[in-house]
PyMOL Python script that loads the backbone (N, CA, C, O; Angstrom):
from pymol import cmd

cmd.read_pdbstr("""\
ATOM      1  N   MET A   1     153.979 160.828 157.470  1.00  0.00           N
ATOM      2  CA  MET A   1     153.156 159.988 156.621  1.00  0.00           C
ATOM      3  C   MET A   1     153.861 158.635 156.460  1.00  0.00           C
ATOM      4  O   MET A   1     155.081 158.569 156.308  1.00  0.00           O
ATOM      5  N   THR A   2     153.078 157.577 156.497  1.00  0.00           N
ATOM      6  CA  THR A   2     153.631 156.235 156.368  1.00  0.00           C
ATOM      7  C   THR A   2     154.018 155.963 154.922  1.00  0.00           C
ATOM      8  O   THR A   2     153.579 156.666 154.011  1.00  0.00           O
ATOM      9  N   LEU A   3     154.840 154.942 154.716  1.00  0.00           N
ATOM     10  CA  LEU A   3     155.253 154.546 153.375  1.00  0.00           C
ATOM     11  C   LEU A   3     154.050 154.155 152.533  1.00  0.00           C
ATOM     12  O   LEU A   3     153.952 154.551 151.371  1.00  0.00           O
ATOM     13  N   THR A   4     153.137 153.384 153.106  1.00  0.00           N
ATOM     14  CA  THR A   4     151.953 152.989 152.340  1.00  0.00           C
ATOM     15  C   THR A   4     151.095 154.201 152.019  1.00  0.00           C
ATOM     16  O   THR A   4     150.437 154.232 150.979  1.00  0.00           O
ATOM     17  N   GLY A   5     151.092 155.195 152.892  1.00  0.00           N
ATOM     18  CA  GLY A   5     150.359 156.423 152.617  1.00  0.00           C
ATOM     19  C   GLY A   5     150.945 157.167 151.425  1.00  0.00           C
ATOM     20  O   GLY A   5     150.207 157.691 150.592  1.00  0.00           O
ATOM     21  N   LYS A   6     152.269 157.212 151.345  1.00  0.00           N
ATOM     22  CA  LYS A   6     152.934 157.852 150.211  1.00  0.00           C
ATOM     23  C   LYS A   6     152.651 157.100 148.919  1.00  0.00           C
ATOM     24  O   LYS A   6     152.398 157.708 147.878  1.00  0.00           O
ATOM     25  N   ILE A   7     152.695 155.782 148.993  1.00  0.00           N
ATOM     26  CA  ILE A   7     152.399 154.962 147.816  1.00  0.00           C
ATOM     27  C   ILE A   7     150.961 155.188 147.385  1.00  0.00           C
ATOM     28  O   ILE A   7     150.680 155.328 146.195  1.00  0.00           O
ATOM     29  N   ARG A   8     150.057 155.223 148.343  1.00  0.00           N
ATOM     30  CA  ARG A   8     148.647 155.436 148.034  1.00  0.00           C
ATOM     31  C   ARG A   8     148.442 156.776 147.347  1.00  0.00           C
ATOM     32  O   ARG A   8     147.671 156.873 146.393  1.00  0.00           O
ATOM     33  N   GLN A   9     149.128 157.811 147.825  1.00  0.00           N
ATOM     34  CA  GLN A   9     148.988 159.125 147.205  1.00  0.00           C
ATOM     35  C   GLN A   9     149.465 159.113 145.762  1.00  0.00           C
ATOM     36  O   GLN A   9     148.823 159.693 144.886  1.00  0.00           O
ATOM     37  N   LYS A  10     150.586 158.454 145.515  1.00  0.00           N
ATOM     38  CA  LYS A  10     151.098 158.383 144.148  1.00  0.00           C
ATOM     39  C   LYS A  10     150.136 157.634 143.240  1.00  0.00           C
ATOM     40  O   LYS A  10     149.889 158.045 142.106  1.00  0.00           O
ATOM     41  N   MET A  11     149.593 156.529 143.748  1.00  0.00           N
ATOM     42  CA  MET A  11     148.651 155.750 142.949  1.00  0.00           C
ATOM     43  C   MET A  11     147.382 156.550 142.678  1.00  0.00           C
ATOM     44  O   MET A  11     146.844 156.504 141.571  1.00  0.00           O
ATOM     45  N   ALA A  12     146.907 157.274 143.669  1.00  0.00           N
ATOM     46  CA  ALA A  12     145.685 158.063 143.496  1.00  0.00           C
ATOM     47  C   ALA A  12     145.878 159.117 142.414  1.00  0.00           C
ATOM     48  O   ALA A  12     144.956 159.389 141.645  1.00  0.00           O
ATOM     49  N   LYS A  13     147.055 159.707 142.347  1.00  0.00           N
ATOM     50  CA  LYS A  13     147.334 160.702 141.320  1.00  0.00           C
ATOM     51  C   LYS A  13     147.350 160.071 139.927  1.00  0.00           C
ATOM     52  O   LYS A  13     146.972 160.706 138.943  1.00  0.00           O
ATOM     53  N   MET A  14     147.788 158.825 139.860  1.00  0.00           N
ATOM     54  CA  MET A  14     147.887 158.156 138.571  1.00  0.00           C
ATOM     55  C   MET A  14     146.534 157.668 138.060  1.00  0.00           C
ATOM     56  O   MET A  14     146.352 157.486 136.856  1.00  0.00           O
ATOM     57  N   LEU A  15     145.606 157.461 138.953  1.00  0.00           N
ATOM     58  CA  LEU A  15     144.306 156.923 138.564  1.00  0.00           C
ATOM     59  C   LEU A  15     143.320 158.053 138.299  1.00  0.00           C
ATOM     60  O   LEU A  15     143.310 159.047 139.025  1.00  0.00           O
ATOM     61  N   ASP A  16     142.497 157.914 137.277  1.00  0.00           N
ATOM     62  CA  ASP A  16     141.439 158.903 137.071  1.00  0.00           C
ATOM     63  C   ASP A  16     140.257 158.584 137.986  1.00  0.00           C
ATOM     64  O   ASP A  16     140.278 157.569 138.684  1.00  0.00           O
ATOM     65  N   SER A  17     139.245 159.420 137.994  1.00  0.00           N
ATOM     66  CA  SER A  17     138.148 159.247 138.939  1.00  0.00           C
ATOM     67  C   SER A  17     137.390 157.945 138.733  1.00  0.00           C
ATOM     68  O   SER A  17     136.923 157.358 139.709  1.00  0.00           O
ATOM     69  N   LYS A  18     137.253 157.473 137.505  1.00  0.00           N
ATOM     70  CA  LYS A  18     136.568 156.204 137.272  1.00  0.00           C
ATOM     71  C   LYS A  18     137.383 155.036 137.804  1.00  0.00           C
ATOM     72  O   LYS A  18     136.832 154.115 138.407  1.00  0.00           O
ATOM     73  N   ALA A  19     138.684 155.070 137.586  1.00  0.00           N
ATOM     74  CA  ALA A  19     139.546 153.972 138.026  1.00  0.00           C
ATOM     75  C   ALA A  19     139.637 153.909 139.545  1.00  0.00           C
ATOM     76  O   ALA A  19     139.912 152.846 140.102  1.00  0.00           O
ATOM     77  N   LYS A  20     139.412 155.025 140.217  1.00  0.00           N
ATOM     78  CA  LYS A  20     139.489 155.032 141.678  1.00  0.00           C
ATOM     79  C   LYS A  20     138.453 154.124 142.311  1.00  0.00           C
ATOM     80  O   LYS A  20     138.601 153.723 143.465  1.00  0.00           O
ATOM     81  N   MET A  21     137.424 153.801 141.582  1.00  0.00           N
ATOM     82  CA  MET A  21     136.394 152.923 142.105  1.00  0.00           C
ATOM     83  C   MET A  21     136.751 151.446 141.888  1.00  0.00           C
ATOM     84  O   MET A  21     136.014 150.561 142.325  1.00  0.00           O
ATOM     85  N   SER A  22     137.860 151.183 141.225  1.00  0.00           N
ATOM     86  CA  SER A  22     138.245 149.801 140.969  1.00  0.00           C
ATOM     87  C   SER A  22     138.674 149.118 142.263  1.00  0.00           C
ATOM     88  O   SER A  22     138.957 149.772 143.267  1.00  0.00           O
ATOM     89  N   ILE A  23     138.714 147.818 142.215  1.00  0.00           N
ATOM     90  CA  ILE A  23     139.103 147.054 143.409  1.00  0.00           C
ATOM     91  C   ILE A  23     140.532 147.375 143.831  1.00  0.00           C
ATOM     92  O   ILE A  23     140.816 147.462 145.026  1.00  0.00           O
ATOM     93  N   SER A  24     141.432 147.553 142.871  1.00  0.00           N
ATOM     94  CA  SER A  24     142.814 147.848 143.245  1.00  0.00           C
ATOM     95  C   SER A  24     142.910 149.194 143.960  1.00  0.00           C
ATOM     96  O   SER A  24     143.687 149.335 144.905  1.00  0.00           O
ATOM     97  N   ALA A  25     142.149 150.162 143.531  1.00  0.00           N
ATOM     98  CA  ALA A  25     142.174 151.469 144.190  1.00  0.00           C
ATOM     99  C   ALA A  25     141.621 151.375 145.609  1.00  0.00           C
ATOM    100  O   ALA A  25     142.150 151.992 146.534  1.00  0.00           O
ATOM    101  N   ARG A  26     140.565 150.608 145.768  1.00  0.00           N
ATOM    102  CA  ARG A  26     140.005 150.440 147.122  1.00  0.00           C
ATOM    103  C   ARG A  26     141.025 149.755 148.032  1.00  0.00           C
ATOM    104  O   ARG A  26     141.140 150.094 149.210  1.00  0.00           O
ATOM    105  N   ILE A  27     141.758 148.795 147.483  1.00  0.00           N
ATOM    106  CA  ILE A  27     142.780 148.113 148.282  1.00  0.00           C
ATOM    107  C   ILE A  27     143.921 149.071 148.611  1.00  0.00           C
ATOM    108  O   ILE A  27     144.435 149.049 149.729  1.00  0.00           O
ATOM    109  N   TRP A  28     144.329 149.915 147.656  1.00  0.00           N
ATOM    110  CA  TRP A  28     145.362 150.908 147.948  1.00  0.00           C
ATOM    111  C   TRP A  28     144.920 151.808 149.094  1.00  0.00           C
ATOM    112  O   TRP A  28     145.715 152.143 149.972  1.00  0.00           O
ATOM    113  N   ASP A  29     143.657 152.193 149.082  1.00  0.00           N
ATOM    114  CA  ASP A  29     143.138 153.024 150.175  1.00  0.00           C
ATOM    115  C   ASP A  29     143.237 152.299 151.513  1.00  0.00           C
ATOM    116  O   ASP A  29     143.664 152.871 152.516  1.00  0.00           O
ATOM    117  N   LYS A  30     142.839 151.042 151.509  1.00  0.00           N
ATOM    118  CA  LYS A  30     142.913 150.260 152.747  1.00  0.00           C
ATOM    119  C   LYS A  30     144.353 150.115 153.218  1.00  0.00           C
ATOM    120  O   LYS A  30     144.629 150.218 154.413  1.00  0.00           O
ATOM    121  N   LEU A  31     145.282 149.873 152.277  1.00  0.00           N
ATOM    122  CA  LEU A  31     146.695 149.769 152.649  1.00  0.00           C
ATOM    123  C   LEU A  31     147.200 151.063 153.265  1.00  0.00           C
ATOM    124  O   LEU A  31     147.961 151.050 154.233  1.00  0.00           O
ATOM    125  N   GLY A  32     146.773 152.169 152.700  1.00  0.00           N
ATOM    126  CA  GLY A  32     147.183 153.465 153.227  1.00  0.00           C
ATOM    127  C   GLY A  32     146.670 153.734 154.627  1.00  0.00           C
ATOM    128  O   GLY A  32     147.295 154.462 155.398  1.00  0.00           O
ATOM    129  N   GLU A  33     145.539 153.149 154.952  1.00  0.00           N
ATOM    130  CA  GLU A  33     144.942 153.346 156.276  1.00  0.00           C
ATOM    131  C   GLU A  33     145.462 152.356 157.315  1.00  0.00           C
ATOM    132  O   GLU A  33     145.253 152.542 158.514  1.00  0.00           O
ATOM    133  N   LEU A  34     146.127 151.321 156.862  1.00  0.00           N
ATOM    134  CA  LEU A  34     146.618 150.275 157.762  1.00  0.00           C
ATOM    135  C   LEU A  34     147.810 150.788 158.569  1.00  0.00           C
ATOM    136  O   LEU A  34     148.786 151.265 157.990  1.00  0.00           O
ATOM    137  N   PRO A  35     147.741 150.694 159.891  1.00  0.00           N
ATOM    138  CA  PRO A  35     148.892 151.114 160.705  1.00  0.00           C
ATOM    139  C   PRO A  35     150.125 150.268 160.362  1.00  0.00           C
ATOM    140  O   PRO A  35     150.019 149.075 160.077  1.00  0.00           O
ATOM    141  N   GLU A  36     151.284 150.911 160.398  1.00  0.00           N
ATOM    142  CA  GLU A  36     152.514 150.214 160.017  1.00  0.00           C
ATOM    143  C   GLU A  36     152.758 148.952 160.840  1.00  0.00           C
ATOM    144  O   GLU A  36     153.276 147.965 160.318  1.00  0.00           O
ATOM    145  N   ASP A  37     152.394 148.974 162.110  1.00  0.00           N
ATOM    146  CA  ASP A  37     152.631 147.801 162.946  1.00  0.00           C
ATOM    147  C   ASP A  37     151.711 146.640 162.582  1.00  0.00           C
ATOM    148  O   ASP A  37     151.936 145.519 163.037  1.00  0.00           O
ATOM    149  N   GLU A  38     150.689 146.878 161.779  1.00  0.00           N
ATOM    150  CA  GLU A  38     149.787 145.815 161.342  1.00  0.00           C
ATOM    151  C   GLU A  38     150.200 145.220 159.995  1.00  0.00           C
ATOM    152  O   GLU A  38     149.655 144.198 159.577  1.00  0.00           O
ATOM    153  N   THR A  39     151.150 145.846 159.320  1.00  0.00           N
ATOM    154  CA  THR A  39     151.523 145.359 157.984  1.00  0.00           C
ATOM    155  C   THR A  39     152.167 143.973 158.042  1.00  0.00           C
ATOM    156  O   THR A  39     151.936 143.161 157.146  1.00  0.00           O
ATOM    157  N   LEU A  40     152.955 143.684 159.056  1.00  0.00           N
ATOM    158  CA  LEU A  40     153.556 142.356 159.170  1.00  0.00           C
ATOM    159  C   LEU A  40     152.474 141.293 159.318  1.00  0.00           C
ATOM    160  O   LEU A  40     152.565 140.223 158.716  1.00  0.00           O
ATOM    161  N   HIS A  41     151.466 141.582 160.107  1.00  0.00           N
ATOM    162  CA  HIS A  41     150.352 140.643 160.281  1.00  0.00           C
ATOM    163  C   HIS A  41     149.632 140.419 158.946  1.00  0.00           C
ATOM    164  O   HIS A  41     149.287 139.288 158.603  1.00  0.00           O
ATOM    165  N   MET A  42     149.412 141.500 158.203  1.00  0.00           N
ATOM    166  CA  MET A  42     148.749 141.397 156.903  1.00  0.00           C
ATOM    167  C   MET A  42     149.593 140.584 155.932  1.00  0.00           C
ATOM    168  O   MET A  42     149.062 139.736 155.216  1.00  0.00           O
ATOM    169  N   HIS A  43     150.900 140.828 155.897  1.00  0.00           N
ATOM    170  CA  HIS A  43     151.791 140.059 155.014  1.00  0.00           C
ATOM    171  C   HIS A  43     151.781 138.578 155.381  1.00  0.00           C
ATOM    172  O   HIS A  43     151.764 137.716 154.503  1.00  0.00           O
ATOM    173  N   THR A  44     151.793 138.292 156.661  1.00  0.00           N
ATOM    174  CA  THR A  44     151.787 136.898 157.124  1.00  0.00           C
ATOM    175  C   THR A  44     150.506 136.189 156.705  1.00  0.00           C
ATOM    176  O   THR A  44     150.551 135.051 156.239  1.00  0.00           O
ATOM    177  N   ARG A  45     149.373 136.847 156.867  1.00  0.00           N
ATOM    178  CA  ARG A  45     148.093 136.249 156.467  1.00  0.00           C
ATOM    179  C   ARG A  45     148.049 135.999 154.962  1.00  0.00           C
ATOM    180  O   ARG A  45     147.596 134.944 154.517  1.00  0.00           O
ATOM    181  N   LEU A  46     148.514 136.961 154.189  1.00  0.00           N
ATOM    182  CA  LEU A  46     148.519 136.827 152.738  1.00  0.00           C
ATOM    183  C   LEU A  46     149.442 135.693 152.304  1.00  0.00           C
ATOM    184  O   LEU A  46     149.069 134.871 151.467  1.00  0.00           O
ATOM    185  N   PHE A  47     150.646 135.650 152.872  1.00  0.00           N
ATOM    186  CA  PHE A  47     151.599 134.592 152.551  1.00  0.00           C
ATOM    187  C   PHE A  47     151.016 133.228 152.896  1.00  0.00           C
ATOM    188  O   PHE A  47     151.105 132.292 152.101  1.00  0.00           O
ATOM    189  N   THR A  48     150.423 133.113 154.073  1.00  0.00           N
ATOM    190  CA  THR A  48     149.845 131.848 154.526  1.00  0.00           C
ATOM    191  C   THR A  48     148.707 131.395 153.618  1.00  0.00           C
ATOM    192  O   THR A  48     148.581 130.208 153.318  1.00  0.00           O
ATOM    193  N   ALA A  49     147.883 132.337 153.185  1.00  0.00           N
ATOM    194  CA  ALA A  49     146.770 131.987 152.295  1.00  0.00           C
ATOM    195  C   ALA A  49     147.283 131.396 150.982  1.00  0.00           C
ATOM    196  O   ALA A  49     146.750 130.397 150.499  1.00  0.00           O
ATOM    197  N   TYR A  50     148.311 132.008 150.408  1.00  0.00           N
ATOM    198  CA  TYR A  50     148.859 131.481 149.155  1.00  0.00           C
ATOM    199  C   TYR A  50     149.654 130.201 149.372  1.00  0.00           C
ATOM    200  O   TYR A  50     149.703 129.337 148.497  1.00  0.00           O
ATOM    201  N   GLU A  51     150.272 130.085 150.534  1.00  0.00           N
ATOM    202  CA  GLU A  51     150.985 128.852 150.856  1.00  0.00           C
ATOM    203  C   GLU A  51     150.014 127.676 150.931  1.00  0.00           C
ATOM    204  O   GLU A  51     150.305 126.593 150.422  1.00  0.00           O
ATOM    205  N   LYS A  52     148.862 127.887 151.563  1.00  0.00           N
ATOM    206  CA  LYS A  52     147.838 126.829 151.642  1.00  0.00           C
ATOM    207  C   LYS A  52     147.294 126.496 150.259  1.00  0.00           C
ATOM    208  O   LYS A  52     147.081 125.327 149.938  1.00  0.00           O
ATOM    209  N   LEU A  53     147.071 127.515 149.445  1.00  0.00           N
ATOM    210  CA  LEU A  53     146.592 127.295 148.087  1.00  0.00           C
ATOM    211  C   LEU A  53     147.612 126.487 147.286  1.00  0.00           C
ATOM    212  O   LEU A  53     147.238 125.604 146.515  1.00  0.00           O
ATOM    213  N   TYR A  54     148.877 126.783 147.466  1.00  0.00           N
ATOM    214  CA  TYR A  54     149.941 126.040 146.776  1.00  0.00           C
ATOM    215  C   TYR A  54     149.993 124.585 147.239  1.00  0.00           C
ATOM    216  O   TYR A  54     150.166 123.675 146.428  1.00  0.00           O
ATOM    217  N   GLU A  55     149.842 124.372 148.551  1.00  0.00           N
ATOM    218  CA  GLU A  55     149.871 123.005 149.082  1.00  0.00           C
ATOM    219  C   GLU A  55     148.730 122.162 148.525  1.00  0.00           C
ATOM    220  O   GLU A  55     148.899 120.965 148.289  1.00  0.00           O
ATOM    221  N   LYS A  56     147.569 122.781 148.314  1.00  0.00           N
ATOM    222  CA  LYS A  56     146.420 122.056 147.778  1.00  0.00           C
ATOM    223  C   LYS A  56     146.586 121.740 146.296  1.00  0.00           C
ATOM    224  O   LYS A  56     146.155 120.687 145.826  1.00  0.00           O
ATOM    225  N   ALA A  57     147.211 122.656 145.565  1.00  0.00           N
ATOM    226  CA  ALA A  57     147.355 122.487 144.115  1.00  0.00           C
ATOM    227  C   ALA A  57     148.685 123.075 143.664  1.00  0.00           C
ATOM    228  O   ALA A  57     148.728 124.221 143.214  1.00  0.00           O
ATOM    229  N   PRO A  58     149.773 122.313 143.774  1.00  0.00           N
ATOM    230  CA  PRO A  58     151.107 122.834 143.467  1.00  0.00           C
ATOM    231  C   PRO A  58     151.287 123.334 142.027  1.00  0.00           C
ATOM    232  O   PRO A  58     152.189 124.126 141.754  1.00  0.00           O
ATOM    233  N   LYS A  59     150.444 122.877 141.120  1.00  0.00           N
ATOM    234  CA  LYS A  59     150.588 123.320 139.729  1.00  0.00           C
ATOM    235  C   LYS A  59     149.696 124.517 139.392  1.00  0.00           C
ATOM    236  O   LYS A  59     149.715 125.008 138.263  1.00  0.00           O
ATOM    237  N   ASN A  60     148.925 124.981 140.358  1.00  0.00           N
ATOM    238  CA  ASN A  60     148.072 126.145 140.164  1.00  0.00           C
ATOM    239  C   ASN A  60     148.966 127.371 139.942  1.00  0.00           C
ATOM    240  O   ASN A  60     149.823 127.664 140.775  1.00  0.00           O
ATOM    241  N   PRO A  61     148.776 128.085 138.835  1.00  0.00           N
ATOM    242  CA  PRO A  61     149.660 129.227 138.558  1.00  0.00           C
ATOM    243  C   PRO A  61     149.447 130.428 139.487  1.00  0.00           C
ATOM    244  O   PRO A  61     150.342 131.261 139.626  1.00  0.00           O
ATOM    245  N   GLU A  62     148.291 130.526 140.114  1.00  0.00           N
ATOM    246  CA  GLU A  62     148.017 131.691 140.972  1.00  0.00           C
ATOM    247  C   GLU A  62     149.011 131.814 142.129  1.00  0.00           C
ATOM    248  O   GLU A  62     149.633 132.865 142.276  1.00  0.00           O
ATOM    249  N   PRO A  63     149.182 130.768 142.961  1.00  0.00           N
ATOM    250  CA  PRO A  63     150.161 130.925 144.043  1.00  0.00           C
ATOM    251  C   PRO A  63     151.594 130.999 143.515  1.00  0.00           C
ATOM    252  O   PRO A  63     152.436 131.674 144.108  1.00  0.00           O
ATOM    253  N   LEU A  64     151.875 130.318 142.417  1.00  0.00           N
ATOM    254  CA  LEU A  64     153.224 130.392 141.848  1.00  0.00           C
ATOM    255  C   LEU A  64     153.542 131.821 141.409  1.00  0.00           C
ATOM    256  O   LEU A  64     154.644 132.314 141.650  1.00  0.00           O
ATOM    257  N   ASN A  65     152.583 132.484 140.769  1.00  0.00           N
ATOM    258  CA  ASN A  65     152.786 133.879 140.368  1.00  0.00           C
ATOM    259  C   ASN A  65     152.931 134.790 141.584  1.00  0.00           C
ATOM    260  O   ASN A  65     153.749 135.709 141.585  1.00  0.00           O
ATOM    261  N   PHE A  66     152.138 134.531 142.614  1.00  0.00           N
ATOM    262  CA  PHE A  66     152.240 135.327 143.830  1.00  0.00           C
ATOM    263  C   PHE A  66     153.652 135.227 144.421  1.00  0.00           C
ATOM    264  O   PHE A  66     154.271 136.243 144.737  1.00  0.00           O
ATOM    265  N   PHE A  67     154.148 134.005 144.567  1.00  0.00           N
ATOM    266  CA  PHE A  67     155.477 133.825 145.163  1.00  0.00           C
ATOM    267  C   PHE A  67     156.573 134.387 144.264  1.00  0.00           C
ATOM    268  O   PHE A  67     157.567 134.917 144.760  1.00  0.00           O
ATOM    269  N   LYS A  68     156.405 134.278 142.956  1.00  0.00           N
ATOM    270  CA  LYS A  68     157.383 134.857 142.029  1.00  0.00           C
ATOM    271  C   LYS A  68     157.396 136.381 142.175  1.00  0.00           C
ATOM    272  O   LYS A  68     158.462 136.989 142.272  1.00  0.00           O
ATOM    273  N   ASN A  69     156.211 136.993 142.191  1.00  0.00           N
ATOM    274  CA  ASN A  69     156.134 138.447 142.344  1.00  0.00           C
ATOM    275  C   ASN A  69     156.636 138.907 143.701  1.00  0.00           C
ATOM    276  O   ASN A  69     157.297 139.940 143.805  1.00  0.00           O
ATOM    277  N   LEU A  70     156.326 138.146 144.735  1.00  0.00           N
ATOM    278  CA  LEU A  70     156.808 138.487 146.074  1.00  0.00           C
ATOM    279  C   LEU A  70     158.326 138.416 146.141  1.00  0.00           C
ATOM    280  O   LEU A  70     158.973 139.299 146.703  1.00  0.00           O
ATOM    281  N   ASP A  71     158.884 137.367 145.567  1.00  0.00           N
ATOM    282  CA  ASP A  71     160.346 137.224 145.549  1.00  0.00           C
ATOM    283  C   ASP A  71     160.990 138.393 144.799  1.00  0.00           C
ATOM    284  O   ASP A  71     161.998 138.939 145.246  1.00  0.00           O
ATOM    285  N   ASN A  72     160.407 138.774 143.660  1.00  0.00           N
ATOM    286  CA  ASN A  72     160.938 139.912 142.898  1.00  0.00           C
ATOM    287  C   ASN A  72     160.859 141.200 143.710  1.00  0.00           C
ATOM    288  O   ASN A  72     161.805 141.989 143.714  1.00  0.00           O
ATOM    289  N   ALA A  73     159.754 141.416 144.389  1.00  0.00           N
ATOM    290  CA  ALA A  73     159.590 142.628 145.197  1.00  0.00           C
ATOM    291  C   ALA A  73     160.605 142.672 146.332  1.00  0.00           C
ATOM    292  O   ALA A  73     161.169 143.726 146.626  1.00  0.00           O
ATOM    293  N   ILE A  74     160.837 141.530 146.968  1.00  0.00           N
ATOM    294  CA  ILE A  74     161.824 141.470 148.053  1.00  0.00           C
ATOM    295  C   ILE A  74     163.221 141.770 147.520  1.00  0.00           C
ATOM    296  O   ILE A  74     163.969 142.541 148.122  1.00  0.00           O
ATOM    297  N   GLU A  75     163.570 141.159 146.392  1.00  0.00           N
ATOM    298  CA  GLU A  75     164.894 141.381 145.792  1.00  0.00           C
ATOM    299  C   GLU A  75     165.080 142.853 145.403  1.00  0.00           C
ATOM    300  O   GLU A  75     166.144 143.425 145.639  1.00  0.00           O
ATOM    301  N   GLN A  76     164.062 143.462 144.813  1.00  0.00           N
ATOM    302  CA  GLN A  76     164.154 144.875 144.432  1.00  0.00           C
ATOM    303  C   GLN A  76     164.315 145.759 145.657  1.00  0.00           C
ATOM    304  O   GLN A  76     165.073 146.730 145.631  1.00  0.00           O
ATOM    305  N   THR A  77     163.612 145.430 146.722  1.00  0.00           N
ATOM    306  CA  THR A  77     163.708 146.211 147.954  1.00  0.00           C
ATOM    307  C   THR A  77     165.105 146.094 148.554  1.00  0.00           C
ATOM    308  O   THR A  77     165.680 147.083 149.009  1.00  0.00           O
ATOM    309  N   ILE A  78     165.641 144.884 148.551  1.00  0.00           N
ATOM    310  CA  ILE A  78     166.993 144.672 149.080  1.00  0.00           C
ATOM    311  C   ILE A  78     168.004 145.471 148.270  1.00  0.00           C
ATOM    312  O   ILE A  78     168.873 146.138 148.832  1.00  0.00           O
ATOM    313  N   ARG A  79     167.885 145.400 146.928  1.00  0.00           N
ATOM    314  CA  ARG A  79     168.817 146.153 146.069  1.00  0.00           C
ATOM    315  C   ARG A  79     168.685 147.650 146.306  1.00  0.00           C
ATOM    316  O   ARG A  79     169.688 148.361 146.361  1.00  0.00           O
ATOM    317  N   CYS A  80     167.466 148.127 146.445  1.00  0.00           N
ATOM    318  CA  CYS A  80     167.234 149.551 146.674  1.00  0.00           C
ATOM    319  C   CYS A  80     167.861 149.987 148.000  1.00  0.00           C
ATOM    320  O   CYS A  80     168.504 151.033 148.081  1.00  0.00           O
ATOM    321  N   ASN A  81     167.665 149.168 149.035  1.00  0.00           N
ATOM    322  CA  ASN A  81     168.234 149.495 150.345  1.00  0.00           C
ATOM    323  C   ASN A  81     169.752 149.473 150.313  1.00  0.00           C
ATOM    324  O   ASN A  81     170.393 150.294 150.969  1.00  0.00           O
ATOM    325  N   LEU A  82     170.342 148.543 149.559  1.00  0.00           N
ATOM    326  CA  LEU A  82     171.799 148.495 149.431  1.00  0.00           C
ATOM    327  C   LEU A  82     172.334 149.710 148.697  1.00  0.00           C
ATOM    328  O   LEU A  82     173.401 150.222 149.035  1.00  0.00           O
ATOM    329  N   ASN A  83     171.601 150.176 147.695  1.00  0.00           N
ATOM    330  CA  ASN A  83     172.039 151.346 146.922  1.00  0.00           C
ATOM    331  C   ASN A  83     171.988 152.625 147.750  1.00  0.00           C
ATOM    332  O   ASN A  83     172.720 153.571 147.459  1.00  0.00           O
ATOM    333  N   ARG A  84     171.154 152.674 148.757  1.00  0.00           N
ATOM    334  CA  ARG A  84     171.060 153.863 149.616  1.00  0.00           C
ATOM    335  C   ARG A  84     172.226 153.959 150.578  1.00  0.00           C
ATOM    336  O   ARG A  84     172.535 155.043 151.074  1.00  0.00           O
ATOM    337  N   ARG A  85     172.873 152.849 150.845  1.00  0.00           N
ATOM    338  CA  ARG A  85     173.973 152.858 151.836  1.00  0.00           C
ATOM    339  C   ARG A  85     175.234 153.422 151.267  1.00  0.00           C
ATOM    340  O   ARG A  85     176.245 153.500 151.965  1.00  0.00           O
TER     341      ARG A  85
END
""", "prot")
cmd.dss("prot")
cmd.show_as("cartoon", "prot")
cmd.util.cbc("prot")
cmd.orient("prot")
């Protein structure tokens, strides 16, 4: 099972049946179905979309929050990987 598949399973357990119809749940399902070799392409497209949004409006909080959250996620992943060694 892929990492996104494991994450999707955990999220599905946490959500009740009504919440499963939410947009975030549908996206979790799509992430779980995405082949691992396609995740880099998806990340690149997402990053590029927010980068363009930031270039158009540097004070817009949406891309700033995205980059802040992305940076935090990367840092947490790096720390987690270091702790496993």
